[in-house]
C-alpha positions in Angstrom: 12.1 11.5 54.5 15.8 9.8 54.8 19.4 11.2 54.8 22.6 9.3 54.9 25.4 10.5 57.7 28.6 8.8 57.5 31.5 9.0 60.0 34.9 10.1 58.6 35.8 6.6 59.0 33.4 5.2 56.6 34.1 5.2 53.1 31.5 2.6 52.1 29.0 5.1 51.8 31.4 7.7 49.9 32.1 5.4 47.6 28.2 4.5 47.0 27.5 8.0 46.8 30.2 8.4 44.0 29.2 5.5 41.8 27.0 6.6 38.7 25.8 5.1 35.5 24.4 7.9 33.6 27.2 8.9 31.6 28.0 11.7 33.8 28.7 12.5 37.2 28.9 12.6 40.9 28.6 15.2 43.4 29.3 15.0 47.2 26.8 14.0 49.9 23.5 15.6 49.3 21.6 18.2 51.1 18.7 18.0 53.7 15.5 17.0 51.9 12.6 19.2 51.1 9.4 18.6 49.6 6.3 20.2 48.2 3.7 20.4 50.9 1.7 17.3 51.3 4.2 14.8 50.6 6.6 12.7 52.2 9.8 11.0 51.4 10.0 7.3 52.6 12.8 4.9 52.5 10.9 1.5 50.8 13.2 -1.3 50.0 17.1 -1.5 50.9 18.7 -3.4 47.8 22.5 -3.6 48.9 23.7 -3.4 45.3 24.3 -0.6 42.3 21.0 -0.1 40.7 20.7 1.4 37.2 16.8 1.3 36.3 13.4 -0.3 37.4 10.3 -1.1 36.1 6.9 -2.0 37.6 5.4 -5.2 35.7 1.8 -5.3 34.9 1.0 -7.2 38.0 2.6 -4.9 40.4 5.9 -6.4 41.1 8.9 -4.0 40.8 11.9 -5.3 38.9 15.5 -3.3 39.7 18.4 -3.7 37.2 21.8 -4.3 39.1 24.8 -2.9 37.2 26.6 -6.0 38.0 24.0 -8.0 35.8 21.0 -9.3 38.3 17.6 -8.4 37.4 16.0 -8.4 41.0 12.2 -8.5 42.1 10.6 -6.5 44.8 7.4 -8.5 45.9 4.8 -7.2 48.2 7.5 -4.8 49.7 10.5 -7.3 50.1 13.5 -8.1 48.0 13.3 -11.6 46.9 16.6 -13.5 47.4 16.7 -14.9 43.9 17.0 -12.8 40.9 14.7 -12.9 38.0 17.7 -13.7 35.9 21.4 -13.0 35.8 23.0 -12.0 32.4 26.8 -12.0 31.8 27.9 -8.4 31.9 30.9 -6.1 31.3 30.2 -3.9 34.5 33.1 -1.6 34.1 32.7 2.2 33.6 29.0 2.9 32.9 28.3 -0.4 31.1 26.1 -3.4 32.7 22.5 -4.2 33.2 20.9 -0.8 31.9 17.1 -1.2 31.2 14.0 -3.3 31.5 10.7 -3.3 30.0 7.8 -5.6 29.8 5.6 -6.8 27.0 2.3 -5.1 26.4 0.8 -8.6 26.2 3.0 -9.9 29.2 0.0 -11.5 30.9 -0.1 -14.1 28.1 3.4 -14.2 26.7 5.2 -13.4 30.0 8.0 -11.5 28.0 10.7 -9.5 29.9 13.2 -7.0 27.8 16.5 -6.1 29.1 19.3 -4.2 27.5 23.0 -5.0 28.9 26.6 -5.0 27.8 27.7 -8.5 27.0 30.8 -9.6 28.6 31.8 -11.3 25.6 31.7 -8.7 23.3 31.6 -5.3 25.5 28.7 -4.1 23.1 25.1 -3.5 24.2 22.4 -5.7 23.3 18.7 -6.1 23.7 17.5 -9.5 24.5 13.8 -11.0 25.5 13.6 -13.8 28.5 10.2 -15.4 29.0 9.3 -15.9 33.0 8.9 -19.3 34.2 5.0 -20.2 34.0 5.0 -22.1 37.3 7.1 -19.3 39.0 6.9 -16.0 37.5 9.6 -14.5 39.8 12.4 -16.3 37.5 13.1 -16.7 34.2 15.1 -19.5 32.4 18.7 -18.3 31.2 17.9 -20.5 28.4 14.6 -18.5 27.3 17.2 -15.7 26.1 16.6 -14.2 22.3 18.8 -11.8 21.4 16.7 -9.1 19.4 19.4 -6.6 18.6 23.2 -6.7 19.2 26.5 -4.6 18.7 25.3 -1.6 19.9 27.4 0.9 21.6 29.6 -0.2 24.6 33.2 -0.6 23.4 34.0 3.2 24.9 32.6 2.3 28.3 30.6 5.7 28.4 27.4 6.9 26.7 25.4 3.7 26.3 22.1 4.8 26.6 20.1 1.9 27.9 16.6 2.9 28.4 14.1 0.7 26.7 10.1 1.3 26.8 7.1 0.0 24.8 5.2 2.9 23.3 1.5 2.9 23.0 1.9 1.7 19.3 3.2 -1.6 20.6 6.8 -1.2 19.2 9.7 -1.1 21.6 11.6 2.3 21.8 15.6 1.9 22.5 17.9 4.7 23.7 21.4 4.4 22.2 24.3 6.7 23.2 26.9 8.0 20.8 29.6 5.5 22.3 31.6 8.7 23.3 32.0 9.8 19.7 29.8 12.5 18.9 29.7 12.1 15.2 28.2 8.9 15.7 24.9 10.9 16.3 24.7 12.6 13.0 25.8 9.3 11.0 22.6 7.4 9.6 24.7 4.3 9.0 25.3 3.6 12.6 23.1 3.0 15.6 24.9 5.1 18.3 23.6 8.3 19.1 19.9 7.3 18.3 16.3 6.4 19.3 15.7 3.2 17.9 12.2 1.5 17.2 11.7 -2.0 16.6 8.8 -4.7 16.6 8.7 -7.2 19.7 10.4 -10.0 17.7 13.7 -7.8 16.6 12.1 -7.0 13.1 12.0 -3.3 11.7 8.4 -1.7 11.4 8.1 -0.9 7.7 6.5 2.6 8.9 10.3 3.4 10.5 11.2 6.8 8.8 14.4 5.6 7.5 13.0 2.6 5.9 14.1 2.2 2.5 16.8 4.7 2.5 20.2 2.6 1.5 22.3 4.9 3.4 20.5 4.6 6.8 19.8 1.8 9.2 16.1 1.0 9.3 16.1 0.7 13.0 16.6 4.4 13.6 13.5 6.3 14.7 15.1 9.6 15.7 18.6 10.9 15.8 21.4 13.5 17.3 21.4 12.2 20.8 24.5 12.3 23.2 23.4 9.8 25.8 19.6 9.1 26.2 20.0 7.5 29.4 16.4 7.5 30.5 13.0 8.6 28.6 9.3 7.8 29.1 6.2 7.3 27.4 3.1 9.2 28.3 0.2 6.4 29.2 -2.8 6.9 26.3 -1.2 10.0 24.5 2.0 8.1 23.5 4.2 11.4 24.1 7.7 10.5 24.2 10.0 12.6 26.6 13.8 11.8 26.1 16.2 13.0 28.8 19.7 13.5 26.6 22.5 13.7 29.2 24.7 16.8 28.0 28.1 17.4 27.9 29.8 20.6 29.5 26.8 22.9 29.4 23.1 21.8 28.7 20.8 19.1 29.8 17.8 18.4 27.6 14.2 17.0 27.6 13.4 16.2 24.0 10.0 15.4 22.8 10.5 12.1 20.4 9.3 12.6 17.1 9.7 10.3 14.1 12.8 11.3 11.9 13.6 14.4 13.9 17.4 15.4 14.5 18.0 16.7 17.9 21.4 18.2 16.9 24.2 16.7 18.9 26.9 17.6 18.5 25.9 20.5 16.3 24.1 22.2 19.1 23.8 21.5 22.9 20.6 22.7 24.4 18.8 25.2 22.2 19.4 24.8 18.5 19.5 27.6 15.9 19.5 25.3 13.3 16.1 25.2 11.8 16.5 21.6 10.6 17.3 20.5 14.3 14.8 20.1 17.1 15.2 22.3 20.3 14.7 20.6 23.7 11.1 21.3 25.3 13.0 22.2 28.4 16.8 22.5 28.9 18.7 23.7 32.0 22.4 24.4 32.5 25.2 22.8 34.9 24.7 25.3 37.4 24.6 24.8 41.2 26.0 21.3 41.3 23.8 19.9 38.1 25.3 17.5 35.9 23.3 14.8 34.3 19.4 14.5 33.6 17.8 11.2 35.1 14.6 9.8 36.0 11.7 10.7 34.0 8.0 9.6 34.1 4.5 10.6 33.4 2.4 11.0 36.5 -1.1 9.0 35.8 -2.0 8.0 39.1 -5.0 9.2 41.7 -2.9 10.0 44.9 -1.3 13.2 44.0 -3.4 16.6 43.6 -4.9 17.3 40.2 -2.1 19.8 39.1 0.2 16.7 38.7 -1.8 14.7 36.7 -0.2 14.3 33.2 3.1 16.2 34.3 6.5 14.9 33.7 8.8 14.3 36.7 12.6 14.2 36.2 15.6 14.3 38.3 19.3 15.4 38.1 22.0 12.9 39.4 24.4 15.4 41.0 21.7 18.1 41.8 19.8 15.7 44.2 16.4 17.1 43.3 13.1 16.0 41.6 11.2 18.9 39.5 8.2 18.5 37.5 7.4 19.8 33.8 3.8 20.7 33.3 1.7 20.5 30.1 2.4 24.3 29.7 6.0 23.9 29.7 6.5 25.4 33.0 8.9 23.7 35.6 8.3 23.6 39.0 10.5 22.4 42.2 9.0 19.1 43.6 11.8 17.5 46.0 15.2 17.9 47.0 15.9 14.3 47.9 18.1 13.4 51.0 19.2 9.9 49.4 20.6 11.7 46.6 22.0 10.3 43.0 18.7 9.7 41.8 18.9 7.3 38.4 15.5 6.5 37.7 11.7 7.4 38.9 8.5 5.4 38.3 4.8 6.1 39.3 3.7 2.7 41.1 0.6 1.1 41.4 -0.2 2.8 44.7 -0.2 6.4 43.0 3.1 7.1 44.9 6.4 8.5 43.1 9.2 6.0 43.4 12.8 6.8 42.9 15.9 4.8 42.8 19.0 6.2 44.5 22.6 4.9 44.3 23.7 6.7 47.1 21.7 4.6 49.4 21.6 1.4 47.1 17.7 1.6 47.8 14.1 2.2 46.3 12.5 5.3 48.0 9.1 6.5 47.5 7.3 9.8 47.9 3.9 9.6 49.2 1.0 12.1 49.3 0.0 12.6 52.7 -3.9 13.4 53.8 -4.7 16.7 54.8 -1.7 18.5 53.4 0.5 17.7 56.5 4.2 18.0 55.6 6.7 15.3 56.9 9.3 16.3 59.4 12.9 16.5 58.7 15.0 14.0 60.7 18.8 15.1 61.6 20.9 12.9 64.0 24.3 13.1 65.0 26.6 11.0 67.0 29.9 11.5 69.3 32.3 9.4 69.1 31.4 7.8 66.1 34.5 5.4 66.6 36.6 3.8 69.1 37.6 0.6 71.3 34.8 -1.3 73.2 33.2 -0.3 75.4 32.0 3.0 73.3 29.6 5.3 75.2 28.1 7.0 72.2 25.8 10.2 72.4 23.2 10.7 69.8 21.4 13.9 69.5 18.2 14.8 67.3 18.1 18.5 68.1 18.8 19.4 64.3 15.3 17.6 63.4 12.4 19.9 62.7 8.8 19.9 61.5 7.7 22.5 58.7 4.1 22.4 60.2 5.3 23.1 63.8 4.0 19.6 64.8 5.5 18.5 68.1 7.9 15.5 67.4 8.8 12.1 68.9 12.1 10.6 68.7 12.8 6.8 68.3 16.5 5.6 68.2 17.7 2.1 67.0 21.3 1.3 67.8 21.7 -1.3 65.7 22.8 -3.9 68.1 19.2 -5.1 69.0 18.4 -2.3 71.7 17.0 1.1 71.5 15.0 3.9 73.1 13.3 7.3 72.7 14.2 10.6 73.5 15.8 13.6 71.8 19.4 13.3 73.4 20.3 9.9 74.3 23.2 7.7 75.3 24.3 4.1 74.5 27.4 1.9 75.1 28.4 -0.4 72.8 30.1 -3.6 74.4 31.2 -5.5 71.2 33.6 -4.8 68.4 31.7 -4.2 65.2 30.1 -1.7 62.7 26.5 -0.7 63.8 23.9 1.6 61.8 22.5 4.1 64.2 18.6 5.0 63.2 16.6 8.0 63.9 12.9 8.0 63.5 11.0 11.3 63.8 7.2 11.2 64.1 4.8 14.2 63.9 1.7 12.2 65.1 0.0 13.2 62.0 1.2 10.6 59.7 4.5 12.4 58.8 7.4 10.0 59.6 11.5 10.8 58.6 14.4 8.8 59.3 18.3 9.4 59.1 21.2 7.0 59.9 24.7 7.0 60.8 27.6 4.7 61.2 29.0 3.5 64.2 32.3 1.7 64.1 33.4 -0.2 67.7 36.8 -1.6 67.7 39.9 -1.0 65.8 39.6 -0.4 62.4 42.2 -2.1 60.0 45.2 -0.1 58.9 46.7 -0.4 55.3 48.8 1.0 52.7 48.4 1.4 48.7 51.9 0.4 47.5 50.8 1.0 43.8 50.7 3.2 41.9 53.3 5.2 43.9 52.2 8.8 44.9 52.3 11.5 42.5 51.8 8.9 39.6 50.8 10.1 36.6 49.3 8.9 33.2 48.8 9.2 29.7 45.6 7.9 27.9 46.1 4.2 26.9 48.4 3.5 29.7 48.0 0.6 31.8 47.9 1.5 35.7 48.7 -1.3 38.1 47.4 -1.1 41.8 48.5 -3.1 45.1 48.0 -2.8 48.6 48.5 -4.1 51.9 46.6 -4.4 55.1 46.8 -5.6 59.1 44.3 -5.6 62.1 45.1 -5.5 65.5 42.9 -8.4 66.3 43.4 -10.3 62.7 46.9 -9.6 62.0 48.0 -9.6 58.4 44.8 -9.2 56.0 44.3 -11.9 53.2 43.0 -10.9 49.5 39.5 -11.4 51.2 39.6 -8.2 53.1 40.3 -6.1 49.7 37.9 -4.1 47.8 38.9 -1.9 44.9 37.2 0.8 43.2 38.4 3.2 40.5 36.7 6.3 39.8 37.2 8.8 37.1 37.1 12.5 38.1 35.9 15.3 35.9 35.2 18.8 37.6 33.3 18.1 40.8 31.8 14.7 39.9 32.9 11.5 38.7 32.4 8.5 36.7 32.5 5.0 37.6 35.6 3.1 36.0 36.2 -0.2 37.7 34.8 -2.1 40.4 34.2 -2.7 43.5 36.7 -5.7 42.6 36.8 -7.9 45.9 39.3 -10.7 47.1 42.4 -9.5 45.2 45.4 -7.5 46.7 46.5 -6.1 43.2 45.1 -6.0 39.7 45.5 -3.5 37.0 43.2 -1.3 34.5 43.8 0.6 31.3 43.1 4.4 30.7 40.6 4.8 28.1 41.9 6.7 25.0 38.0 7.9 24.1 36.4 9.6 26.8 35.9 13.0 28.8 38.0 15.6 26.8 38.2 18.1 29.5 41.8 18.7 31.1 40.2 18.8 34.6 40.2 15.2 35.2 42.1 12.8 37.0 41.3 9.0 38.4 41.2 8.1 42.3 42.0 4.4 43.4 39.8 3.4 46.5 41.0 0.5 48.7 38.6 -0.4 51.4 39.8 -2.8 53.9 37.2 -4.7 56.2 38.3 -6.8 59.2 36.5 -9.8 60.6 34.5 -7.6 62.9 33.1 -5.6 60.1 35.4 -2.7 60.6 36.2 -0.4 57.3 39.0 1.7 56.6 39.3 3.3 53.0 42.6 4.6 51.7 42.8 6.6 48.3 45.5 7.2 45.7 45.3 9.7 43.0 46.6 9.3 39.3 47.1 12.6 37.5 46.9 13.4 33.9 50.1 14.4 31.7 48.4 17.4 29.7 49.7 19.0 26.5 48.3 21.9 24.3 47.6 21.9 20.5 46.4 24.5 18.5 43.9 25.2 15.7 44.2 27.5 12.8 43.1 28.4 9.3 44.7 30.0 6.3 43.5 32.4 5.5 43.0 33.1 9.6 39.8 33.3 11.4 37.5 31.0 9.7 35.6 28.5 12.0 36.8 24.9 12.7 35.0 22.0 14.7 36.6 20.1 17.5 34.5 16.8 18.5 31.9 18.0 16.1 31.2 21.8 17.8 32.0 24.9 15.9 34.4 27.3 17.3 36.4 30.2 16.3 40.2 30.1 15.1 42.8 30.3 16.3 42.0 28.1 19.4 44.4 26.7 21.7 43.2 23.6 23.3 44.6 21.7 26.7 44.0 17.9 26.9 45.4 15.0 28.1 47.8 13.1 26.2 46.6 10.2 24.0 42.9 11.4 24.1 41.1 11.1 20.9 40.0 14.2 19.5 37.9 14.9 16.4 38.8 18.0 14.0 36.4 19.3 11.3 36.6 21.5 8.7 33.3 22.7 6.9 33.8 22.5 3.3 32.6 25.9 2.4 32.7 28.8 4.3 31.5 32.5 3.5 33.7 35.3 4.8 33.2 38.9 3.7 30.8 37.9 1.0 33.4 35.4 -0.6 33.0 31.7 -0.6 35.9 29.6 0.3 36.4 26.1 0.1 38.6 23.5 2.3 41.5 22.3 0.6 43.4 20.3 3.3 44.7 19.9 6.7 48.4 20.2 7.6 48.7 16.6 8.9 46.8 15.5 5.6 43.6 14.1 7.2 40.4 14.2 5.8 38.0 17.2 6.3 36.9 15.6 9.3 39.4 13.1 10.9 40.5 11.9 14.6 43.9 12.6 16.4 45.2 11.4 19.2 46.2 14.6 21.8 50.1 14.7 20.9 52.6 15.0 23.6 54.3 17.9 22.3 52.6 21.2 21.4 51.2 21.0 17.6 49.5 23.2 15.5 46.9 22.0 13.1 46.3 24.2 10.0 43.0 24.1 7.9 43.8 25.5 4.2 41.0 27.2 2.5 40.9 28.9 -0.9 38.5 31.0 -2.5 35.9 29.0 -5.0 36.6 30.7 -8.4 35.7 29.6 -12.0 38.1 27.2 -13.2 39.1 23.5 -12.5 41.4 22.2 -9.8 42.5 18.7 -8.8 41.4 16.4 -6.3 43.9 13.8 -4.4 41.7 10.7 -3.2 43.4 8.4 -0.6 42.5 5.5 1.1 43.6 4.8 4.3 42.7 1.0 5.4 43.3 -1.1 8.4 43.0 -4.6 8.6 42.2 -6.5 5.4 42.4 -4.8 2.0 39.9 -3.6 -0.2 38.2 -5.6 -2.8 40.4 -5.7 -6.1 37.5 -3.8 -8.0 37.3 -0.8 -5.8 37.4 2.4 -7.6 36.6 6.2 -6.3 34.4 8.6 -8.3 34.9 12.4 -7.9 32.3 14.6 -9.7 31.5 12.8 -13.2 29.8 9.4 -12.4 31.4 8.3 -15.6 35.0 8.9 -14.4 35.4 5.8 -12.2 39.1 5.3 -11.5 40.4 1.9 -9.8 42.0 2.3 -6.5 44.3 0.1 -4.1 44.5 -0.3 -0.5 46.6 2.4 0.9 46.9 4.3 -2.3 46.4 7.9 -3.7 44.4 8.8 -7.4 44.4 12.2 -8.8 41.4 13.6 -10.2 42.7 16.6 -12.5 40.8 19.3 -14.3 37.8 19.0 -12.0 35.5 22.1 -12.6 35.6 24.2 -9.3 32.7 23.7 -7.0 30.7 21.1 -4.8 31.2 17.6 -6.2 30.3 14.3 -4.9 33.0 11.9 -4.1 32.5 8.2 -3.5 34.5 5.0 -2.5 33.2 1.7 -4.0 34.2 -1.9 -4.0 34.5 -2.0 -0.4 34.5 -5.5 1.1 31.4 -6.5 3.1 33.5 -6.9 6.2 34.8 -3.2 6.2 33.3 0.1 7.1 34.2 3.4 6.1 34.7 6.2 8.2 32.5 9.2 7.8 30.0 9.6 5.0 30.4 7.6 2.0 29.5 9.5 -0.5 30.5 12.5 0.6 30.4 16.3 -0.6 33.7 18.0 -1.8 34.6 21.3 -2.9 36.9 21.9 -5.6 38.8 25.0 -5.7 40.3 26.4 -8.9 43.9 26.2 -9.1 44.3 24.2 -6.0 44.5 20.5 -5.0 42.3 19.4 -2.5 42.7 15.8 -0.6 39.8 13.5 0.1 40.4 10.7 2.3 38.6 7.7 2.8 39.6 5.8 6.3 38.6 2.1 5.7 38.8 -0.3 8.6 38.6 -4.0 8.0 38.0 -6.9 10.2 39.4 -10.2 9.2 37.5 -11.6 6.3 35.6 -14.8 7.0 38.0 -17.7 6.2 37.5 -19.2 2.9 35.3 -22.5 2.8 37.4 -25.6 3.0 38.4 -27.0 -0.4 36.3 -29.9 -1.5 38.1 -33.0 -0.7 40.4 -34.2 -3.3 38.7 -37.1 -5.5 39.8 -40.5 -4.3 42.7 -41.8 -6.0 42.1 -44.2 -8.9 42.2 -48.0 -7.6 45.3 -49.5 -7.9 45.8 -51.6 -11.1 44.6 -54.8 -10.7 47.3 -57.6 -10.0 48.6 -59.2 -13.3 46.7 -62.5 -13.9 49.3 -64.6 -15.1 48.3 -67.8 -17.0 51.3 -70.0 -17.3 51.0 -73.6 -19.3 54.0 -75.4 -19.7 53.6 -78.6 -21.7 55.8 -81.0 -23.4 54.6 -81.7 -27.0 56.1 -85.1 -28.2 56.7 -86.0 -31.9 53.6 -85.6 -34.4 52.9 -86.2 -37.7 53.9 -82.9 -39.0 57.3 -82.7 -37.4 59.1 -86.4 -37.9 61.9 -87.0 -35.4 59.9 -86.5 -32.2 60.8 -83.1 -31.6 59.4 -81.6 -28.4 57.9 -78.0 -28.2 57.3 -76.0 -25.0 55.4 -72.7 -24.4 54.1 -70.7 -21.8 51.4 -68.0 -22.3 51.2 -64.6 -20.1 48.0 -62.6 -19.7 47.8 -59.0 -18.0 44.6 -58.1 -16.0 42.4 -55.0 -16.7 40.6 -53.1 -14.5 37.2 -55.2 -13.2 39.4 -58.2 -13.8 38.7 -58.2 -17.5 41.1 -58.5 -20.6 41.5 -55.9 -23.1 41.5 -56.6 -26.7 44.8 -55.6 -26.8 46.2 -58.3 -24.9 48.6 -60.9 -26.3 50.5 -63.9 -25.2 53.8 -65.2 -25.5 54.9 -68.8 -26.8 58.4 -70.0 -26.9 59.2 -72.6 -29.3 62.1 -74.6 -28.5 63.2 -71.8 -26.3 62.8 -69.1 -28.7 60.2 -66.5 -28.2 57.1 -66.5 -30.8 54.2 -64.3 -30.9 50.6 -65.0 -30.8 48.0 -62.1 -31.5 44.8 -63.0 -29.3 41.2 -61.5 -29.2 40.3 -62.0 -25.1 36.6 -61.5 -23.9 37.2 -62.3 -20.5 40.1 -63.8 -18.3 40.5 -65.6 -15.0 42.7 -64.4 -12.0 45.5 -66.4 -11.3 47.9 -69.0 -12.6 46.7 -72.4 -13.9 47.9 -75.1 -11.7 48.0 -78.2 -13.5 47.8 -79.6 -17.3 46.8 -82.9 -19.1 46.8 -83.6 -22.5 43.3 -85.0 -24.0 43.9 -84.8 -27.5 45.9 -86.3 -30.5 45.5 -83.7 -33.0 45.3 -80.7 -30.5 47.2 -80.8 -27.5 44.7 -79.6 -24.7 46.1 -78.5 -21.3 43.3 -78.4 -18.6 43.6 -76.7 -15.0 42.0 -74.3 -12.5 42.1 -70.6 -12.0 41.0 -68.6 -9.0 39.3 -65.3 -9.8 39.6 -62.1 -8.0 36.0 -63.0 -6.4 37.5 -66.2 -5.0 35.7 -68.5 -7.5 37.5 -71.5 -8.9 37.2 -72.1 -12.5 38.1 -74.5 -15.1 40.7 -73.7 -17.9 41.8 -75.1 -21.0 44.4 -74.4 -23.4 44.4 -76.0 -26.9 47.5 -76.0 -28.9 46.9 -77.2 -32.7 49.2 -78.2 -35.1 48.2 -77.5 -38.8 50.1 -80.2 -40.2 52.4 -77.9 -42.1 55.9 -77.6 -40.5 57.4 -74.5 -40.5 54.5 -72.4 -41.9 54.0 -70.4 -38.4 50.2 -71.1 -38.7 49.6 -73.3 -35.5 46.8 -72.0 -33.7 46.3 -71.6 -29.8 42.9 -71.4 -28.1 42.3 -70.5 -24.4 38.9 -71.3 -22.7 37.1 -70.7 -19.4 33.9 -72.4 -20.0 32.4 -71.0 -16.8 32.8 -67.4 -18.0 32.0 -67.8 -21.7 35.5 -67.0 -22.2 37.2 -67.9 -25.6 40.4 -66.5 -26.9 42.1 -67.4 -30.2 45.0 -66.4 -32.4 47.6 -67.9 -34.5 51.4 -68.9 -33.8 53.4 -66.3 -36.1 56.7 -67.7 -35.3 57.8 -71.3 -34.8 55.9 -74.5 -35.2 54.1 -76.8 -32.8 54.2 -80.6 -33.6 51.8 -82.9 -31.7 52.0 -86.4 -31.0 49.7 -89.0 -29.5 51.6 -89.4 -26.6 50.7 -88.1 -23.4 51.8 -84.6 -22.3 54.7 -84.9 -19.9 54.9 -83.1 -16.5 
């Protein structure tokens, strides 16, 4: 057996002892180990990190989860230097890497499953990794497949985290209530449940809530507070769930499909026949605080009375007990190392346990012949001082239950050692040394004890922030800072600093922050969701380490600002729930300002044979709603009225945060045909509703919104009264609308005008004696695609006056005609070239014909582009053209 002894100047071990990931607790140093006869407690492998769980692989390696995110491998009794895989976790409070399991077909698929709090989202997830084929001691990070995401984690506490395969080949997952007790009874969320999924993340068709539209299909059982550990019996498949309790009871529940284990309606034994009572429960007496561990013994090394028995532990009680098949419980071990978080049966048949106090794996082995191992107790004086430091080490406190003669071996931690019950050793160099005593009874029983010797001058320091006497309200941001110096090293830099913040509750703690190293200052936020007791505070630890490895730890407490509130009913004396647990009224509650609480008024209560229905709360909240503990004393009054024949009214209110309800949202109270449209943050009155129980429902809730509490829910309408029904809706930002389609491309610009211009001189002709000369020019406007339209027309000038010519175009050239010649004595033909939009040059001819009838206006024009088959003709409607046999003039 092994016990951790520390000197007054060593806070390293104290902090290690106080760290915890169970959802509850820490106690002070553990007692001397005692074991059932025939067993020995042995140190197995030192870890050097904060462990949370462990699991043996099918090939015999031991995988240990580190809260900070690495999954480590112990192989052949040695911790491998490279982790199997490291995931990015949020390690504060009780979050981090919490669970590990192996696929039943690991030998062929190499699948390893983990449960951890993702750093990016601060929510828990279940992922699968694939071990490397060439080196199964590591897994490529890229092999991660996320199977289930978005689980409890935002609150920091009550994460659950255990994952194991059942004998049915399904993966079972323990999820805590995320420090919101009402989650445990809400089938629309996964918190406070035992889940069951296929190895690929899909939902088994035979899960008990498959097909229920008001339930998540992954749920296998409900009503848990924090199922931090559970175990599956090999062969039989029985599941024992360790549910960490609140203030009174710790439970072992026998898992059954669809069963409800009562939280928060009951803790420990349940009187409600619809809820399952634990197979075994124990109270928070004698330092007990949080049930952990959990494993069925199926080895061959222990006596027959232990075969099939269930071993479990308590984190603060520092013991391991055994639950037998007849449900009787017996003591098995008081563990010297303490703060046990997990238990497993190893391939060698020994019982292994994981200790956060010593950051080590220990094992309890059966000793042949019924020998009981000795008890090792070492003391040393002095434990600190400058070199040379003469230390006297004494093993006189050691003993052997069988009365066997003992031998004593000492390891001074500086490379030297000796034997004897009382010895003296001088340390000549500064440093921190582990003094180890090994006691042997010569019959196979061995025990060890250790202590810390600090030689030299430990550093000095001061916590400068927060100031002494600092206080807090939930939600506050607390800044911390410190300074340190050392006789040999001078002023200490940030590399010498390590900070840890623990949340103290009664005589135990919860981890909050750290250890955070290499900074001399920082800050943290006080949670608003968490422990509701008033007997709480935060303690900041600063550990300074000098170049010689000597340490000094300083502390600073931050105390809560407290206030009281009162619960009453009208008429007086009715029961009300606080955080899901029913209690009598009037009731005065003391708590920390800013901590969230949940008030509940049962919809109906029977008093003196009369039935009363809930009407309203004085603060306007729903029958069940949350409050923030107010700074000023406040009374919360729940009003009830006798349920009688007649009618009453119901005011239905929506309180929405984030996005708005859908425009088609509506509410129903009672009559399904009466659907009333309702807007965001609005109230609708249903008048004349018959007294009695009715269903209220809010519909039209957007997919990005969730309704707090039940929807639909049962409400009791009281005759002659107005009841309040409140739906609280929380909406995430809706996904952005898809981008609008790109605008259609603008129409192509109109093609450039094509101008065909002819300028010719027409000399005297037969029809027009006197040799008068006519000139004209001709314009054509281009159409899309370089083609003329039927409405195109030209302009002719006759002796400077404009005349019209109507044309019937078919196609057109693209640019101006560049030159013209006269080729006929009857019709003047002007020839030239034009460039099309394709770049092609084409020949163009314009014919102007005299009709030999001066002044009739019937002279004609024709435009021809032979290469394109283009021919346009028309009649001159004003003026006249006279042609002569002379050449056209330039």
